[in-house]
C-alpha positions in Angstrom: -25.6 23.7 -6.5 -27.9 25.6 -4.1 -26.7 29.0 -2.8 -27.0 27.6 0.8 -24.8 24.6 0.0 -22.3 26.8 -1.8 -22.2 29.0 1.3 -21.7 26.0 3.6 -18.8 24.7 1.4 -17.2 28.2 1.5 -17.5 28.1 5.3 -15.9 24.7 5.4 -13.0 25.8 3.3 -12.5 28.9 5.6 -12.7 26.7 8.7 -9.6 24.8 7.7 -7.6 28.0 8.1 -8.9 28.6 11.6 -8.1 26.7 14.7 -10.9 24.7 16.3 -11.5 24.8 20.0 -10.7 21.8 22.2 -12.9 20.7 25.1 -11.0 23.1 27.5 -11.3 26.0 25.0 -7.8 25.9 23.7 -7.2 26.6 19.9 -6.0 23.6 17.9 -5.3 23.0 14.2 -6.1 19.3 14.4 -7.9 18.5 11.1 -10.2 15.9 12.7 -11.2 18.4 15.3 -11.9 21.1 12.7 -14.0 18.7 10.6 -16.0 17.6 13.7 -16.7 21.2 14.6 -17.9 22.0 11.1 -20.1 18.9 11.0 -21.7 19.8 14.3 -22.4 23.3 13.0 -24.1 21.8 10.0 -26.7 20.1 12.2 -29.4 18.4 10.1 -29.5 21.1 7.4 -27.3 19.1 5.0 -27.3 15.4 5.9 -25.4 14.4 2.8 -22.6 16.8 3.5 -22.6 15.9 7.2 -22.3 12.2 6.2 -19.4 13.0 3.9 -17.6 14.8 6.8 -18.3 11.9 9.1 -16.7 9.5 6.6 -13.7 11.8 6.2 -13.3 11.8 10.0 -13.3 7.9 10.0 -10.8 7.6 7.2 -8.5 10.3 8.8 -8.6 8.4 12.1 -7.7 5.1 10.3 -4.9 6.7 8.3 -3.4 8.4 11.4 -3.7 5.4 13.8 -0.1 4.4 13.6 1.2 8.0 13.8 -1.1 8.7 16.7 0.4 5.7 18.7 3.9 7.1 18.2 2.7 10.6 19.1 1.1 9.4 22.3 4.3 7.5 23.2 6.4 10.6 22.6 3.9 12.7 24.6 4.1 10.3 27.5 7.9 10.4 27.4 7.9 14.2 27.2 5.5 14.6 30.1 7.5 12.1 32.2 10.8 14.0 31.7 9.3 17.5 31.4 9.8 18.4 35.0 13.5 17.6 34.8 14.1 19.2 31.4 12.1 22.4 31.5 14.2 25.2 32.8 17.2 22.9 32.8 19.9 25.5 32.3 19.5 27.3 35.7 19.8 23.9 37.4 22.3 22.4 35.1 25.5 23.3 37.0 24.1 21.9 40.3 22.7 18.8 38.6 26.0 18.0 36.9 28.0 18.8 40.0 25.8 16.3 41.9 26.5 13.7 39.2 30.2 14.1 39.2 30.6 14.6 43.0 30.1 10.9 43.3 32.7 10.1 40.6 36.4 9.8 41.1 38.9 11.7 39.0 39.7 8.5 37.1 36.1 8.0 36.1 35.8 11.6 34.9 39.0 11.1 32.9 37.4 8.1 31.2 34.3 10.1 30.5 36.4 12.8 28.8 38.3 10.1 26.8 35.0 8.5 25.7 33.8 11.9 24.4 37.2 12.3 22.6 36.7 8.9 21.0 33.2 9.9 19.9 34.5 13.0 18.3 37.0 11.0 16.2 34.3 8.8 14.7 33.7 9.3 10.9 30.2 7.7 11.1 27.6 9.7 12.9 25.5 8.2 15.7 22.0 9.0 16.9 22.3 10.4 20.5 20.7 7.3 21.9 23.5 5.2 20.3 26.3 7.3 21.9 28.1 5.7 24.8 26.8 6.9 28.2 30.4 7.7 29.1 30.6 10.0 26.1 27.5 11.9 27.2 28.9 12.2 30.7 32.1 13.6 29.1 30.0 16.2 27.3 28.3 17.2 30.5 31.7 17.5 32.3 33.0 19.8 29.6 30.3 22.4 30.2 29.5 21.8 33.9 31.5 24.8 35.2 30.4 27.3 32.7 27.3 26.2 30.6 27.0 28.5 27.6 24.0 30.8 27.1 22.5 29.8 23.8 20.0 31.8 21.8 18.0 30.0 19.1 16.8 31.8 16.0 13.6 30.2 14.7 12.0 31.9 11.6 8.5 30.9 10.5 5.6 31.9 8.3 2.2 30.1 8.2 3.4 26.9 9.7 1.5 27.0 13.0 1.2 23.2 13.4 4.8 22.0 12.7 6.0 25.1 14.6 4.6 23.8 17.8 6.8 20.7 17.5 9.9 22.7 16.6 9.5 25.0 19.6 9.0 22.1 21.9 12.1 20.3 20.7 14.1 23.5 21.4 12.7 24.2 24.8 13.2 20.6 26.0 16.8 20.4 25.2 18.9 18.8 27.9 21.0 21.9 27.8 18.2 24.4 27.6 18.6 27.5 25.6 18.7 30.9 27.2 16.1 32.2 24.7 14.2 30.9 21.7 13.5 33.8 19.3 10.6 33.0 17.0 10.7 35.4 14.2 7.1 35.5 12.7 7.6 36.6 9.1 4.1 37.9 8.5 2.1 34.8 9.3 -1.7 34.9 8.5 -2.6 31.6 10.1 -3.1 30.6 13.7 0.6 31.0 14.7 0.1 33.7 17.3 -2.9 32.0 19.0 -1.2 28.6 19.1 2.0 29.9 20.6 0.1 31.9 23.2 -2.0 28.9 24.2 0.8 26.2 24.2 3.7 28.1 25.6 2.4 30.8 28.0 4.8 30.0 30.9 7.8 30.3 28.5 6.6 33.6 27.1 6.1 34.9 30.6 9.6 33.9 31.7 11.2 35.3 28.6 12.7 32.1 27.6 10.5 32.2 24.5 10.1 35.5 22.6 8.0 36.1 19.5 8.9 38.9 17.2 6.4 39.8 14.5 7.7 41.3 11.2 6.2 42.1 7.8 6.9 39.4 5.2 10.5 39.8 4.1 11.7 36.2 3.6 13.8 33.7 5.5 17.1 35.6 5.3 15.6 38.8 6.7 13.8 36.9 9.4 17.1 35.2 10.5 18.9 38.5 10.5 16.2 39.9 12.8 16.9 37.0 15.1 20.7 37.6 14.9 20.3 41.2 15.8 18.3 40.3 18.9 20.6 37.4 20.0 22.6 38.1 23.2 23.8 34.6 24.2 27.3 33.2 24.0 26.3 30.9 21.2 23.7 31.2 18.4 21.8 28.2 17.0 19.2 27.9 14.3 16.1 25.8 13.9 13.6 26.0 11.1 9.9 25.5 11.8 9.7 22.3 9.7 12.5 20.6 11.7 13.1 19.0 15.0 16.0 18.7 17.4 17.1 15.6 19.3 17.1 16.3 23.0 20.9 16.3 23.3 21.6 18.4 20.1 22.8 21.5 21.9 24.6 19.5 24.6 27.0 17.8 22.1 27.6 20.9 19.9 28.3 23.1 23.0 30.6 20.5 24.5 32.6 20.3 21.3 33.1 24.1 21.4 34.0 24.0 25.1 36.6 21.3 24.3 38.2 23.5 21.6 37.7 27.1 22.8 39.9 28.4 19.9 37.2 27.4 17.4 34.1 29.5 16.9 31.6 27.2 15.2 30.5 23.5 15.2 28.1 21.3 13.2 26.5 17.9 13.6 24.8 15.4 11.4 21.1 15.6 10.5 18.6 12.9 9.4 16.7 14.1 6.3 13.2 12.9 5.3 11.9 13.6 1.8 8.2 12.9 2.0 7.7 13.9 -1.7 10.1 11.3 -3.1 9.9 8.8 -0.1 13.5 8.6 1.0 15.5 9.3 4.1 19.3 9.7 4.6 21.9 11.2 7.0 23.8 14.3 5.9 27.2 14.5 7.4 30.8 14.8 6.3 34.1 15.6 8.1 35.0 19.2 7.3 36.6 19.9 4.0 36.6 23.6 2.8 37.1 22.7 -0.9 34.2 20.2 -0.7 32.0 22.7 1.0 32.6 25.2 -1.7 31.4 22.7 -4.2 28.3 21.5 -2.4 26.8 22.1 1.0 27.0 19.2 3.5 26.3 21.3 6.7 22.6 21.7 7.6 22.0 25.1 9.3 19.7 23.3 11.8 22.7 21.6 13.4 25.1 24.5 13.1 26.1 26.6 16.1 28.5 29.5 16.2 29.8 31.9 18.8 28.2 35.3 18.7 31.7 36.7 18.2 31.9 34.9 14.8 32.3 37.6 12.0 29.3 36.1 10.3 27.1 37.4 13.1 27.7 41.0 11.9 27.4 40.1 8.2 24.2 38.1 8.5 22.2 36.3 5.8 22.2 37.5 2.3 18.7 38.9 1.6 19.4 38.9 -2.1 19.1 35.1 -2.1 15.9 33.2 -2.1 17.4 29.7 -1.9 20.8 28.3 -0.6 20.7 31.0 2.1 22.1 28.7 4.7 24.9 27.4 2.6 26.0 31.0 1.8 26.0 31.9 5.5 27.9 28.8 6.5 30.5 29.5 3.9 31.0 33.0 5.5 31.0 31.7 9.1 33.7 29.1 8.3 35.8 31.1 6.0 38.5 32.2 8.5 38.3 29.2 11.0 37.3 25.6 10.3 34.2 24.4 12.3 34.3 21.4 14.5 32.6 18.4 13.0 30.5 16.6 15.7 29.5 13.0 14.6 26.1 13.1 16.4 22.8 13.2 14.6 21.3 16.4 16.1 17.9 16.5 14.5 15.4 15.7 11.7 14.9 17.8 8.5 11.6 17.2 6.7 10.8 18.1 3.1 7.2 18.1 1.9 6.0 20.4 -0.8 2.3 19.9 0.0 2.5 20.2 3.8 5.4 22.6 4.2 6.2 24.4 0.9 9.9 24.1 1.6 12.1 26.7 -0.2 14.1 23.8 -1.7 10.9 23.0 -3.7 9.5 26.4 -4.4 12.5 28.7 -5.2 14.7 28.4 -8.3 18.2 26.9 -7.9 20.3 28.3 -10.8 20.1 32.1 -10.2 20.9 31.6 -6.5 23.7 29.1 -7.2 25.2 31.5 -9.8 25.2 34.3 -7.2 27.1 32.2 -4.7 29.6 31.1 -7.3 30.3 34.8 -8.1 31.0 35.4 -4.4 33.4 32.5 -4.2 35.2 33.5 -7.5 35.5 37.1 -6.3 
């Protein structure tokens, strides 16, 4: 292999770690865009390599066609509703007041009853399956005093999926007070992508990025906890997505039972390695929780007054960190089980390098068992 071709291949490899520029000069990690940019840079110097890249572009477009259709549909829906959803919290009280001003006391009573019936269900529903009356009941529960919610979102070298996670947090129907992205020493295009995609949210303070040296997921979440100032704290990992009404239903459940200090919903899990999907949910049972975790941290919300806030996540663990924290947060008071599927959890070793796939189970499990036995 010639030295020039070796150099070109090295440049191609390095280019896959850098964002390409879109037509309007914005950084983007789209693989097809990166390949096209490298192919153009090659010019006529290496026609065989350029032809290979062209073929890769074609195959990539073919393989992604179905996904791109769904993405475009979702983008259209997001753009259509963005004006109503962005910054929803400051307008939430008025919007809901307007909604219920036209409703009689009897109709509001039925909405509350519909929410109560939803909460009694043992089988979780996707938000779009929930009765409209139940959603109105959830809105009624928080309309006078919508909670300020801070979202802790740790990440490291996941620039592309992180953009989707942040979007799903900012476009909640009950918008969070602040989304705290804790960048645990990323070396990819995370900073550039956030600055390009979310400049208005950064300027308003609704989105905050905290850069730290690499310390792991537990330490990153603890940094977010230390900075949280909202009434409620929620968690979202950079490989996961929330349904638009996730925070609405969890917050309404806590408003309905103010004596409780945490709540959790169901989550739809997608294992891309083993090609299966399922729904994780179970009515709360402390004994069962001590045997095996059935609460996903991404659909778990707690009041900032919960004792676990001060204890934080165990930095001595490299796996099962969320289970250990949830055991602590629910030790003194049972959480509220909310039978609504609040989001999607994705596992993919190649694309995401999930802790579930990369860290050992047994030493971490043994450490949690010792805590429970002690």
